[in-house]
Short mmCIF file of the C-alpha atoms (twelve columns), coordinates in Angstrom:
data_MODEL
# 
_entry.id   MODEL 
# 
loop_
_atom_site.group_PDB 
_atom_site.id 
_atom_site.type_symbol 
_atom_site.label_atom_id 
_atom_site.label_alt_id 
_atom_site.label_comp_id 
_atom_site.label_asym_id 
_atom_site.label_seq_id 
_atom_site.Cartn_x 
_atom_site.Cartn_y 
_atom_site.Cartn_z 
_atom_site.pdbx_PDB_model_num 
ATOM 1   C CA . MET A 1   31.969  23.168  -11.509 1 
ATOM 2   C CA . ASN A 2   29.433  25.130  -13.281 1 
ATOM 3   C CA . THR A 3   27.536  24.305  -16.091 1 
ATOM 4   C CA . LYS A 4   29.505  26.014  -18.643 1 
ATOM 5   C CA . ALA A 5   32.814  23.889  -17.762 1 
ATOM 6   C CA . ARG A 6   30.307  21.103  -17.440 1 
ATOM 7   C CA . ARG A 7   29.350  21.593  -21.492 1 
ATOM 8   C CA . ASN A 8   32.939  22.183  -22.409 1 
ATOM 9   C CA . LYS A 9   34.222  18.726  -20.812 1 
ATOM 10  C CA . PHE A 10  31.088  17.086  -21.920 1 
ATOM 11  C CA . SER A 11  32.149  18.493  -25.573 1 
ATOM 12  C CA . ARG A 12  35.602  17.167  -25.888 1 
ATOM 13  C CA . CYS A 13  34.507  14.050  -24.414 1 
ATOM 14  C CA . GLY A 14  32.259  12.885  -27.540 1 
ATOM 15  C CA . ARG A 15  34.615  14.638  -29.917 1 
ATOM 16  C CA . VAL A 16  37.385  12.088  -28.370 1 
ATOM 17  C CA . ILE A 17  35.080  9.253   -28.596 1 
ATOM 18  C CA . ALA A 18  33.988  9.825   -32.197 1 
ATOM 19  C CA . ALA A 19  38.006  10.189  -32.791 1 
ATOM 20  C CA . LEU A 20  38.202  7.160   -31.462 1 
ATOM 21  C CA . PHE A 21  35.235  5.188   -34.104 1 
ATOM 22  C CA . ALA A 22  36.748  6.974   -36.778 1 
ATOM 23  C CA . GLY A 23  40.082  5.570   -36.642 1 
ATOM 24  C CA . VAL A 24  37.734  1.658   -35.446 1 
ATOM 25  C CA . PHE A 25  36.216  2.825   -38.963 1 
ATOM 26  C CA . LEU A 26  39.107  3.395   -40.900 1 
ATOM 27  C CA . ILE A 27  41.270  0.726   -39.884 1 
ATOM 28  C CA . PHE A 28  37.955  -1.846  -40.936 1 
ATOM 29  C CA . LYS A 29  38.075  -0.075  -44.114 1 
ATOM 30  C CA . ALA A 30  42.039  -0.638  -45.308 1 
ATOM 31  C CA . PRO A 31  42.540  -2.484  -48.180 1 
ATOM 32  C CA . ALA A 32  44.430  -5.172  -46.932 1 
ATOM 33  C CA . GLN A 33  47.997  -4.996  -46.735 1 
ATOM 34  C CA . PRO A 34  50.510  -8.127  -48.110 1 
ATOM 35  C CA . VAL A 35  52.272  -10.238 -45.075 1 
ATOM 36  C CA . THR A 36  55.083  -11.173 -44.665 1 
ATOM 37  C CA . GLN A 37  55.981  -14.659 -44.030 1 
ATOM 38  C CA . PRO A 38  58.045  -14.546 -40.249 1 
ATOM 39  C CA . VAL A 39  61.244  -16.801 -40.845 1 
ATOM 40  C CA . GLU A 40  63.914  -17.190 -38.466 1 
ATOM 41  C CA . SER A 41  67.509  -16.604 -39.366 1 
ATOM 42  C CA . ARG A 42  70.625  -18.891 -38.774 1 
ATOM 43  C CA . PHE A 43  74.283  -17.950 -39.106 1 
ATOM 44  C CA . LEU A 44  76.433  -20.577 -39.146 1 
ATOM 45  C CA . LEU A 45  79.964  -20.536 -38.808 1 
ATOM 46  C CA . LEU A 46  82.991  -23.185 -40.221 1 
ATOM 47  C CA . PHE A 47  86.422  -23.479 -38.884 1 
ATOM 48  C CA . ASP A 48  89.311  -24.976 -41.033 1 
ATOM 49  C CA . THR A 49  91.471  -26.609 -38.491 1 
ATOM 50  C CA . SER A 50  94.115  -27.681 -40.942 1 
ATOM 51  C CA . SER A 51  97.771  -27.142 -39.876 1 
ATOM 52  C CA . ASP A 52  98.117  -24.329 -42.259 1 
ATOM 53  C CA . MET A 53  95.666  -22.342 -40.070 1 
ATOM 54  C CA . LYS A 54  97.436  -22.602 -36.634 1 
ATOM 55  C CA . LYS A 55  99.683  -19.613 -38.544 1 
ATOM 56  C CA . ARG A 56  96.709  -18.125 -39.648 1 
ATOM 57  C CA . LEU A 57  94.839  -17.893 -35.849 1 
ATOM 58  C CA . PRO A 58  94.969  -14.641 -34.607 1 
ATOM 59  C CA . ALA A 59  94.715  -13.366 -38.046 1 
ATOM 60  C CA . VAL A 60  90.913  -15.465 -37.755 1 
ATOM 61  C CA . GLN A 61  91.003  -14.286 -33.832 1 
ATOM 62  C CA . ARG A 62  90.758  -10.090 -35.264 1 
ATOM 63  C CA . ALA A 63  88.376  -10.672 -37.512 1 
ATOM 64  C CA . LEU A 64  85.928  -12.664 -35.855 1 
ATOM 65  C CA . ASP A 65  85.766  -10.279 -32.907 1 
ATOM 66  C CA . THR A 66  84.672  -7.005  -35.381 1 
ATOM 67  C CA . LEU A 67  82.054  -9.274  -36.658 1 
ATOM 68  C CA . LEU A 68  80.903  -9.966  -33.950 1 
ATOM 69  C CA . ALA A 69  80.938  -6.318  -32.318 1 
ATOM 70  C CA . THR A 70  79.295  -5.441  -35.276 1 
ATOM 71  C CA . ASN A 71  77.041  -7.942  -35.120 1 
ATOM 72  C CA . MET A 72  78.123  -8.726  -38.886 1 
ATOM 73  C CA . ARG A 73  77.448  -5.101  -39.984 1 
ATOM 74  C CA . SER A 74  74.750  -5.982  -38.700 1 
ATOM 75  C CA . GLN A 75  73.104  -8.724  -40.618 1 
ATOM 76  C CA . LEU A 76  72.614  -10.096 -36.963 1 
ATOM 77  C CA . HIS A 77  69.794  -9.188  -35.140 1 
ATOM 78  C CA . ALA A 78  68.829  -10.356 -31.920 1 
ATOM 79  C CA . ASP A 79  67.761  -14.032 -31.462 1 
ATOM 80  C CA . ASP A 80  69.354  -14.742 -34.438 1 
ATOM 81  C CA . SER A 81  70.649  -18.425 -34.117 1 
ATOM 82  C CA . ILE A 82  74.734  -18.950 -34.468 1 
ATOM 83  C CA . GLY A 83  76.015  -22.147 -35.270 1 
ATOM 84  C CA . VAL A 84  79.743  -23.145 -35.187 1 
ATOM 85  C CA . TRP A 85  81.369  -26.221 -36.432 1 
ATOM 86  C CA . THR A 86  85.535  -27.247 -37.236 1 
ATOM 87  C CA . PHE A 87  85.931  -29.129 -39.895 1 
ATOM 88  C CA . ASP A 88  89.081  -30.253 -42.434 1 
ATOM 89  C CA . ARG A 89  89.155  -34.231 -43.238 1 
ATOM 90  C CA . GLY A 90  85.857  -34.084 -41.389 1 
ATOM 91  C CA . VAL A 91  83.502  -32.425 -39.896 1 
ATOM 92  C CA . SER A 92  82.800  -31.846 -36.035 1 
ATOM 93  C CA . MET A 93  79.617  -30.931 -34.709 1 
ATOM 94  C CA . GLY A 94  77.507  -30.100 -31.171 1 
ATOM 95  C CA . GLN A 95  80.991  -29.829 -29.692 1 
ATOM 96  C CA . PHE A 96  80.027  -26.073 -28.939 1 
ATOM 97  C CA . PRO A 97  76.116  -25.384 -28.067 1 
ATOM 98  C CA . LEU A 98  73.673  -23.107 -29.691 1 
ATOM 99  C CA . GLN A 99  74.268  -19.452 -29.480 1 
ATOM 100 C CA . ARG A 100 70.942  -16.859 -28.854 1 
ATOM 101 C CA . TRP A 101 72.139  -13.933 -30.129 1 
ATOM 102 C CA . VAL A 102 71.206  -11.281 -27.116 1 
ATOM 103 C CA . PRO A 103 72.977  -8.351  -28.659 1 
ATOM 104 C CA . ALA A 104 73.922  -6.881  -24.251 1 
ATOM 105 C CA . ASN A 105 75.258  -10.130 -24.334 1 
ATOM 106 C CA . ALA A 106 78.032  -9.868  -27.595 1 
ATOM 107 C CA . ALA A 107 81.765  -9.663  -25.740 1 
ATOM 108 C CA . THR A 108 80.843  -13.007 -23.876 1 
ATOM 109 C CA . ILE A 109 78.873  -14.473 -26.905 1 
ATOM 110 C CA . ALA A 110 81.922  -13.721 -28.808 1 
ATOM 111 C CA . SER A 111 84.582  -14.135 -26.244 1 
ATOM 112 C CA . ASN A 112 83.164  -17.838 -26.022 1 
ATOM 113 C CA . ILE A 113 83.507  -18.618 -29.882 1 
ATOM 114 C CA . ILE A 114 87.245  -16.851 -30.035 1 
ATOM 115 C CA . ARG A 115 88.408  -19.137 -27.116 1 
ATOM 116 C CA . PHE A 116 87.139  -22.103 -28.777 1 
ATOM 117 C CA . VAL A 117 88.740  -22.218 -32.087 1 
ATOM 118 C CA . ALA A 118 91.790  -21.677 -29.997 1 
ATOM 119 C CA . LYS A 119 91.603  -24.576 -27.626 1 
ATOM 120 C CA . GLN A 120 91.283  -26.638 -31.701 1 
ATOM 121 C CA . HIS A 121 93.760  -29.198 -33.219 1 
ATOM 122 C CA . TYR A 122 94.965  -27.976 -35.874 1 
ATOM 123 C CA . SER A 123 96.124  -31.095 -38.335 1 
ATOM 124 C CA . LYS A 124 96.300  -32.550 -41.627 1 
ATOM 125 C CA . LYS A 125 94.563  -30.982 -44.573 1 
ATOM 126 C CA . THR A 126 91.275  -29.050 -45.926 1 
ATOM 127 C CA . SER A 127 88.641  -31.011 -47.736 1 
ATOM 128 C CA . PHE A 128 85.334  -29.882 -48.254 1 
ATOM 129 C CA . ALA A 129 84.153  -33.242 -49.783 1 
ATOM 130 C CA . ALA A 130 83.409  -33.350 -45.197 1 
ATOM 131 C CA . VAL A 131 81.510  -31.106 -45.099 1 
ATOM 132 C CA . ARG A 132 79.186  -30.476 -48.590 1 
ATOM 133 C CA . PRO A 133 76.437  -33.753 -47.211 1 
ATOM 134 C CA . TYR A 134 75.445  -31.733 -43.653 1 
ATOM 135 C CA . LEU A 135 75.443  -28.000 -45.023 1 
ATOM 136 C CA . ASN A 136 73.318  -28.750 -47.721 1 
ATOM 137 C CA . ARG A 137 70.762  -30.172 -45.228 1 
ATOM 138 C CA . VAL A 138 70.839  -27.726 -43.222 1 
ATOM 139 C CA . VAL A 139 70.057  -24.855 -46.487 1 
ATOM 140 C CA . HIS A 140 67.807  -27.416 -46.727 1 
ATOM 141 C CA . ASP A 141 65.994  -26.853 -43.708 1 
ATOM 142 C CA . SER A 142 66.787  -23.112 -42.633 1 
ATOM 143 C CA . ASP A 143 64.748  -20.224 -44.086 1 
ATOM 144 C CA . ARG A 144 67.424  -17.895 -44.331 1 
ATOM 145 C CA . LEU A 145 70.460  -19.437 -43.729 1 
ATOM 146 C CA . THR A 146 74.258  -16.859 -43.674 1 
ATOM 147 C CA . VAL A 147 77.481  -18.795 -44.248 1 
ATOM 148 C CA . LEU A 148 80.660  -18.369 -42.795 1 
ATOM 149 C CA . ILE A 149 83.933  -20.108 -43.842 1 
ATOM 150 C CA . PHE A 150 87.397  -19.243 -41.899 1 
ATOM 151 C CA . CYS A 151 89.490  -21.575 -44.558 1 
ATOM 152 C CA . ASP A 152 93.263  -21.694 -46.523 1 
ATOM 153 C CA . GLY A 153 92.003  -21.999 -49.595 1 
ATOM 154 C CA . GLU A 154 93.303  -25.618 -50.184 1 
ATOM 155 C CA . GLY A 155 91.024  -27.351 -50.914 1 
ATOM 156 C CA . GLU A 156 88.348  -27.593 -54.164 1 
ATOM 157 C CA . ILE A 157 85.267  -26.770 -53.013 1 
ATOM 158 C CA . THR A 158 81.514  -28.215 -54.151 1 
ATOM 159 C CA . GLY A 159 78.546  -28.220 -54.269 1 
ATOM 160 C CA . THR A 160 77.166  -24.804 -55.086 1 
ATOM 161 C CA . PRO A 161 76.260  -22.505 -57.397 1 
ATOM 162 C CA . TYR A 162 79.922  -20.335 -57.767 1 
ATOM 163 C CA . ASP A 163 82.682  -23.318 -57.054 1 
ATOM 164 C CA . SER A 164 84.145  -21.891 -60.359 1 
ATOM 165 C CA . ASP A 165 84.834  -18.221 -58.940 1 
ATOM 166 C CA . ILE A 166 85.369  -19.794 -55.592 1 
ATOM 167 C CA . ASN A 167 87.819  -22.093 -56.394 1 
ATOM 168 C CA . ARG A 168 89.713  -19.982 -58.911 1 
ATOM 169 C CA . ILE A 169 90.242  -16.931 -56.485 1 
ATOM 170 C CA . PHE A 170 91.450  -19.750 -54.177 1 
ATOM 171 C CA . LYS A 171 94.197  -20.316 -56.746 1 
ATOM 172 C CA . GLN A 172 94.840  -16.873 -57.342 1 
ATOM 173 C CA . GLN A 173 94.906  -15.092 -53.997 1 
ATOM 174 C CA . GLN A 174 96.294  -19.062 -51.682 1 
ATOM 175 C CA . ALA A 175 99.954  -17.755 -52.179 1 
ATOM 176 C CA . GLU A 176 99.630  -13.967 -51.435 1 
ATOM 177 C CA . ARG A 177 97.276  -15.374 -48.578 1 
ATOM 178 C CA . LYS A 178 99.619  -17.554 -47.139 1 
ATOM 179 C CA . ARG A 179 102.555 -14.328 -46.952 1 
ATOM 180 C CA . ALA A 180 100.339 -12.703 -44.965 1 
ATOM 181 C CA . ARG A 181 99.209  -15.595 -42.885 1 
ATOM 182 C CA . GLU A 182 95.444  -14.176 -43.743 1 
ATOM 183 C CA . PRO A 183 92.508  -16.418 -43.769 1 
ATOM 184 C CA . PHE A 184 90.276  -16.469 -46.555 1 
ATOM 185 C CA . ILE A 185 86.512  -15.586 -45.265 1 
ATOM 186 C CA . LEU A 186 83.514  -17.308 -47.498 1 
ATOM 187 C CA . VAL A 187 80.122  -16.061 -47.061 1 
ATOM 188 C CA . LEU A 188 77.020  -17.912 -48.400 1 
ATOM 189 C CA . ARG A 189 73.942  -17.124 -48.158 1 
ATOM 190 C CA . SER A 190 70.854  -19.318 -49.432 1 
ATOM 191 C CA . GLN A 191 66.718  -17.959 -48.235 1 
ATOM 192 C CA . LEU A 192 64.110  -21.451 -48.320 1 
ATOM 193 C CA . GLY A 193 66.073  -23.764 -49.219 1 
ATOM 194 C CA . ASN A 194 68.088  -22.485 -51.726 1 
ATOM 195 C CA . TYR A 195 71.694  -20.343 -52.628 1 
ATOM 196 C CA . VAL A 196 70.998  -16.793 -53.396 1 
ATOM 197 C CA . GLY A 197 74.550  -14.625 -52.770 1 
ATOM 198 C CA . CYS A 198 78.174  -15.435 -52.660 1 
ATOM 199 C CA . THR A 199 81.196  -13.288 -51.517 1 
ATOM 200 C CA . MET A 200 84.836  -13.964 -51.179 1 
ATOM 201 C CA . ASN A 201 86.084  -11.662 -48.568 1 
ATOM 202 C CA . LEU A 202 90.088  -11.380 -47.829 1 
ATOM 203 C CA . PRO A 203 90.642  -9.868  -44.348 1 
ATOM 204 C CA . SER A 204 91.776  -6.823  -43.580 1 
ATOM 205 C CA . ALA A 205 89.678  -5.940  -45.670 1 
ATOM 206 C CA . PRO A 206 86.105  -6.045  -44.081 1 
ATOM 207 C CA . VAL A 207 83.380  -8.746  -44.619 1 
ATOM 208 C CA . ASN A 208 80.525  -7.855  -46.807 1 
ATOM 209 C CA . PHE A 209 77.217  -9.562  -47.277 1 
ATOM 210 C CA . PRO A 210 75.064  -10.224 -50.028 1 
ATOM 211 C CA . GLU A 211 71.945  -8.995  -50.109 1 
ATOM 212 C CA . PHE A 212 68.224  -11.255 -48.963 1 
ATOM 213 C CA . PRO A 213 65.690  -11.052 -51.897 1 
ATOM 214 C CA . PRO A 214 62.706  -10.194 -50.885 1 
ATOM 215 C CA . LEU A 215 60.598  -13.057 -49.252 1 
ATOM 216 C CA . PRO A 216 57.363  -13.849 -51.194 1 
ATOM 217 C CA . GLN A 217 54.911  -12.646 -49.896 1 
ATOM 218 C CA . ALA A 218 51.990  -14.249 -48.329 1 
ATOM 219 C CA . PRO A 219 48.468  -14.207 -49.780 1 
ATOM 220 C CA . ILE A 220 46.159  -11.782 -49.294 1 
ATOM 221 C CA . GLU A 221 43.097  -12.723 -46.893 1 
ATOM 222 C CA . PRO A 222 40.345  -11.242 -48.524 1 
ATOM 223 C CA . THR A 223 38.602  -8.032  -46.217 1 
ATOM 224 C CA . ASN A 224 34.994  -10.090 -47.045 1 
ATOM 225 C CA . ALA A 225 34.234  -13.596 -45.870 1 
ATOM 226 C CA . PRO A 226 31.929  -15.507 -48.293 1 
ATOM 227 C CA . PRO A 227 28.439  -14.859 -47.658 1 
ATOM 228 C CA . PRO A 228 26.730  -18.527 -45.879 1 
ATOM 229 C CA . PRO A 229 24.749  -20.510 -47.883 1 
ATOM 230 C CA . THR A 230 21.168  -19.832 -48.398 1 
ATOM 231 C CA . PRO A 231 19.001  -20.808 -45.765 1 
ATOM 232 C CA . PRO A 232 16.612  -23.218 -47.301 1 
ATOM 233 C CA . PRO A 233 12.823  -21.597 -46.877 1 
ATOM 234 C CA . THR A 234 10.915  -21.608 -44.421 1 
ATOM 235 C CA . LYS A 235 7.046   -20.900 -43.172 1 
ATOM 236 C CA . PRO A 236 6.979   -17.022 -42.293 1 
ATOM 237 C CA . ALA A 237 6.729   -16.347 -38.791 1 
ATOM 238 C CA . ILE A 238 3.790   -14.828 -37.386 1 
ATOM 239 C CA . GLU A 239 4.255   -12.142 -35.354 1 
ATOM 240 C CA . ALA A 240 2.300   -10.797 -32.136 1 
ATOM 241 C CA . PRO A 241 1.273   -6.823  -32.535 1 
ATOM 242 C CA . PRO A 242 2.969   -4.151  -30.884 1 
ATOM 243 C CA . LEU A 243 1.990   -3.728  -27.833 1 
ATOM 244 C CA . ILE A 244 0.597   0.213   -27.163 1 
ATOM 245 C CA . ILE A 245 0.141   2.054   -23.917 1 
ATOM 246 C CA . ILE A 246 -2.972  4.012   -23.943 1 
ATOM 247 C CA . GLY A 247 -2.928  5.924   -20.478 1 
ATOM 248 C CA . THR A 248 -3.538  3.189   -17.785 1 
ATOM 249 C CA . ARG A 249 -5.031  0.489   -19.486 1 
ATOM 250 C CA . ALA A 250 -2.517  -1.619  -22.056 1 
ATOM 251 C CA . ALA A 251 -4.409  -2.706  -24.991 1 
ATOM 252 C CA . THR A 252 -1.908  -4.565  -28.181 1 
ATOM 253 C CA . ASN A 253 -3.486  -3.029  -31.959 1 
ATOM 254 C CA . LEU A 254 -5.429  -5.646  -33.604 1 
ATOM 255 C CA . PRO A 255 -7.682  -5.285  -35.897 1 
ATOM 256 C CA . PRO A 256 -11.468 -5.159  -35.037 1 
ATOM 257 C CA . PRO A 257 -13.542 -8.960  -34.699 1 
ATOM 258 C CA . GLU A 258 -15.013 -9.146  -38.288 1 
ATOM 259 C CA . THR A 259 -18.248 -8.390  -38.730 1 
ATOM 260 C CA . ALA A 260 -21.211 -9.345  -40.668 1 
ATOM 261 C CA . PRO A 261 -22.609 -6.115  -42.699 1 
ATOM 262 C CA . ALA A 262 -26.256 -5.202  -41.502 1 
ATOM 263 C CA . ALA A 263 -28.903 -6.306  -43.621 1 
ATOM 264 C CA . PRO A 264 -30.545 -3.020  -45.045 1 
ATOM 265 C CA . LEU A 265 -33.900 -1.776  -43.149 1 
ATOM 266 C CA . ALA A 266 -36.988 -2.996  -45.348 1 
ATOM 267 C CA . THR A 267 -39.296 -0.264  -46.781 1 
ATOM 268 C CA . ASN A 268 -42.144 -0.926  -44.775 1 
ATOM 269 C CA . GLN A 269 -40.406 -1.390  -41.063 1 
ATOM 270 C CA . LEU A 270 -40.060 1.476   -38.680 1 
ATOM 271 C CA . PRO A 271 -36.757 2.726   -38.204 1 
ATOM 272 C CA . PRO A 272 -35.645 2.341   -34.451 1 
ATOM 273 C CA . THR A 273 -37.274 4.084   -31.567 1 
ATOM 274 C CA . VAL A 274 -35.709 7.191   -29.376 1 
ATOM 275 C CA . ALA A 275 -36.230 6.684   -25.595 1 
ATOM 276 C CA . VAL A 276 -37.464 9.875   -24.022 1 
ATOM 277 C CA . PRO A 277 -37.088 10.019  -20.076 1 
ATOM 278 C CA . PRO A 278 -39.844 11.572  -18.718 1 
ATOM 279 C CA . THR A 279 -40.043 14.713  -16.932 1 
ATOM 280 C CA . ASN A 280 -41.302 14.122  -13.492 1 
ATOM 281 C CA . VAL A 281 -43.311 10.352  -13.228 1 
ATOM 282 C CA . ILE A 282 -42.149 7.197   -13.671 1 
ATOM 283 C CA . ALA A 283 -45.155 5.023   -14.208 1 
ATOM 284 C CA . ASN A 284 -44.621 1.076   -13.902 1 
ATOM 285 C CA . VAL A 285 -46.702 -0.702  -16.338 1 
ATOM 286 C CA . GLU A 286 -47.666 -4.617  -16.110 1 
ATOM 287 C CA . THR A 287 -46.521 -6.952  -18.217 1 
ATOM 288 C CA . ASN A 288 -49.802 -7.554  -19.508 1 
ATOM 289 C CA . LEU A 289 -49.762 -4.782  -21.908 1 
ATOM 290 C CA . PRO A 290 -50.749 -5.094  -25.240 1 
ATOM 291 C CA . SER A 291 -47.671 -6.788  -27.618 1 
ATOM 292 C CA . PRO A 292 -47.559 -3.225  -29.765 1 
ATOM 293 C CA . VAL A 293 -45.986 -1.677  -26.092 1 
ATOM 294 C CA . ALA A 294 -44.649 -4.639  -23.862 1 
ATOM 295 C CA . ALA A 295 -41.890 -4.984  -26.939 1 
ATOM 296 C CA . LEU A 296 -40.740 -1.473  -26.788 1 
ATOM 297 C CA . MET A 297 -40.519 -2.051  -23.198 1 
ATOM 298 C CA . PRO A 298 -38.356 -3.206  -20.480 1 
ATOM 299 C CA . THR A 299 -39.482 -5.786  -18.087 1 
ATOM 300 C CA . ASN A 300 -37.914 -4.872  -15.009 1 
ATOM 301 C CA . GLY A 301 -37.373 -1.214  -13.738 1 
ATOM 302 C CA . PRO A 302 -38.332 2.222   -14.890 1 
ATOM 303 C CA . VAL A 303 -40.438 2.280   -18.293 1 
ATOM 304 C CA . ALA A 304 -39.620 4.641   -20.405 1 
ATOM 305 C CA . LEU A 305 -42.242 6.334   -22.837 1 
ATOM 306 C CA . THR A 306 -40.668 6.223   -26.179 1 
ATOM 307 C CA . LEU A 307 -41.298 8.589   -29.968 1 
ATOM 308 C CA . ALA A 308 -41.549 6.499   -32.810 1 
ATOM 309 C CA . VAL A 309 -41.674 8.564   -35.946 1 
ATOM 310 C CA . GLN A 310 -41.518 6.567   -39.641 1 
ATOM 311 C CA . THR A 311 -39.778 8.397   -42.302 1 
ATOM 312 C CA . ASN A 312 -40.890 5.738   -44.532 1 
ATOM 313 C CA . ALA A 313 -43.927 5.267   -46.306 1 
ATOM 314 C CA . ILE A 314 -46.588 4.240   -44.202 1 
ATOM 315 C CA . ALA A 315 -46.553 0.101   -45.035 1 
ATOM 316 C CA . PRO A 316 -50.073 -2.152  -45.619 1 
ATOM 317 C CA . PRO A 317 -51.601 -3.409  -42.365 1 
ATOM 318 C CA . PRO A 318 -51.269 -6.885  -42.228 1 
ATOM 319 C CA . GLU A 319 -54.081 -9.013  -42.759 1 
ATOM 320 C CA . ASN A 320 -55.360 -9.791  -39.272 1 
ATOM 321 C CA . SER A 321 -56.086 -6.422  -38.576 1 
ATOM 322 C CA . GLY A 322 -59.122 -6.800  -37.620 1 
ATOM 323 C CA . SER A 323 -58.147 -8.367  -34.878 1 
ATOM 324 C CA . SER A 324 -55.911 -5.439  -33.675 1 
ATOM 325 C CA . THR A 325 -58.434 -2.357  -34.734 1 
ATOM 326 C CA . PRO A 326 -60.439 -2.664  -31.069 1 
ATOM 327 C CA . LYS A 327 -57.085 -3.322  -29.973 1 
ATOM 328 C CA . ALA A 328 -55.733 0.214   -31.410 1 
ATOM 329 C CA . LEU A 329 -59.440 1.933   -30.424 1 
ATOM 330 C CA . VAL A 330 -58.898 0.965   -26.729 1 
ATOM 331 C CA . ILE A 331 -55.381 2.490   -26.459 1 
ATOM 332 C CA . GLY A 332 -56.558 5.765   -28.355 1 
ATOM 333 C CA . ALA A 333 -59.386 6.299   -25.956 1 
ATOM 334 C CA . ALA A 334 -56.955 5.822   -23.106 1 
ATOM 335 C CA . PHE A 335 -54.046 8.543   -24.470 1 
ATOM 336 C CA . LEU A 336 -57.894 10.760  -24.894 1 
ATOM 337 C CA . ILE A 337 -59.044 9.811   -21.132 1 
ATOM 338 C CA . LEU A 338 -55.528 10.586  -19.890 1 
ATOM 339 C CA . ALA A 339 -55.458 14.258  -21.540 1 
ATOM 340 C CA . GLY A 340 -58.503 15.147  -20.229 1 
ATOM 341 C CA . VAL A 341 -57.633 14.469  -16.535 1 
ATOM 342 C CA . LEU A 342 -54.419 15.728  -17.172 1 
ATOM 343 C CA . THR A 343 -56.143 19.130  -18.419 1 
ATOM 344 C CA . VAL A 344 -58.285 19.225  -15.482 1 
ATOM 345 C CA . TRP A 345 -56.120 18.772  -13.320 1 
ATOM 346 C CA . MET A 346 -53.958 21.826  -14.762 1 
ATOM 347 C CA . LEU A 347 -57.237 23.565  -14.844 1 
ATOM 348 C CA . GLY A 348 -57.570 23.660  -11.400 1 
ATOM 349 C CA . ARG A 349 -54.627 24.265  -9.885  1 
ATOM 350 C CA . SER A 350 -55.067 27.515  -12.638 1 
ATOM 351 C CA . HIS A 351 -57.998 28.860  -10.213 1 
ATOM 352 C CA . LYS A 352 -56.861 27.778  -7.015  1 
ATOM 353 C CA . ALA A 353 -54.020 30.437  -7.194  1 
ATOM 354 C CA . ASP A 354 -56.290 32.857  -9.028  1 
ATOM 355 C CA . HIS A 355 -58.316 33.379  -6.234  1 
ATOM 356 C CA . GLY A 356 -56.084 33.189  -3.910  1 
ATOM 357 C CA . SER A 357 -54.164 36.308  -5.804  1 
ATOM 358 C CA . LEU A 358 -57.909 38.185  -4.991  1 
ATOM 359 C CA . ILE A 359 -57.857 37.452  -1.368  1 
ATOM 360 C CA . THR A 360 -54.899 39.343  -0.960  1 
ATOM 361 C CA . ARG A 361 -55.228 41.648  -3.245  1 
ATOM 362 C CA . SER A 362 -58.775 42.380  -1.110  1 
ATOM 363 C CA . MET A 363 -57.097 42.102  2.234   1 
ATOM 364 C CA . ASN A 364 -54.601 44.525  0.608   1 
ATOM 365 C CA . LYS A 365 -57.209 47.158  -0.162  1 
ATOM 366 C CA . GLY A 366 -59.007 47.330  3.355   1 
ATOM 367 C CA . GLY A 367 -60.707 43.532  3.999   1 
ATOM 368 C CA . ARG A 368 -63.367 44.338  0.940   1 
ATOM 369 C CA . PRO A 369 -63.933 42.348  -1.647  1 
ATOM 370 C CA . PRO A 370 -63.919 43.581  -5.336  1 
ATOM 371 C CA . ALA A 371 -67.270 43.791  -6.426  1 
# 
């Protein structure tokens, strides 16, 4: 892969990563949306088994088959529960097992329910009074409940907000339903323990379902958690200085140790002396030199002459100048003698050099010395 292709690949990867980070950032920054409470939807089928309903059984089976084939007109969803009760003067519960709706098994579930209804013993009269306490309990315990009652309309219903309207339609349509051998299909809906809708349906017309009202919204969770309580003040921790690497040695940037300020020089003291190494001679100095010179020289190793330069005014001589005057004279005499010796030695070397030069010149001229 050449360099250009590699760069293009890295560029695409960088853009993808940046887009992912931007998406995550936007998700976290998006305002919180109201969360709908999860609810369980339940269906309860009540079949009137009075003697008059036996003649209407074929119409009941047709209506039930249509309802289950259309998922209760798209009101029945996967995993919703379906219960089946029968009633006349009393209530029969638990004879048909509770079903969980699976759309792929719709035909089987519908066939089992229809077969169960056909096997019931139809006799006696219709009584809604026996149903009321059990129905109220299921309504109270259900988030969302849809009740379908297949009946002949001979009894009087009680215990719902729609009793008067339901009983009025029963009286108005009872004779017509009996001649047509068609049942009444009453649909009741409750939500969170309260009735919220009712429809009266007359087959062979389609069954209508009242709409559920919107569910109350769950409280919005705050996006930012409350700040934690402020901890009690603590002593500040002493941080170690960061490490600074210089060359191959490591040191910390600690501040230099504090030193006491140097005392000012007295106007009558000599400034520090400067050591001047000798040019060609190193002398051994006895340790019993006079105190002014011995104080300026080391006690061992090679000794260098020192030259003191005084920049301030000459200080007055100390009180015991009388005793130090002979020492000063001795030192001065020693320097004069040394200077004289050096002068004589230098003149002697110069004289020898000149004499050699004259002899050489004489030999070059024929062996005769100059006049």
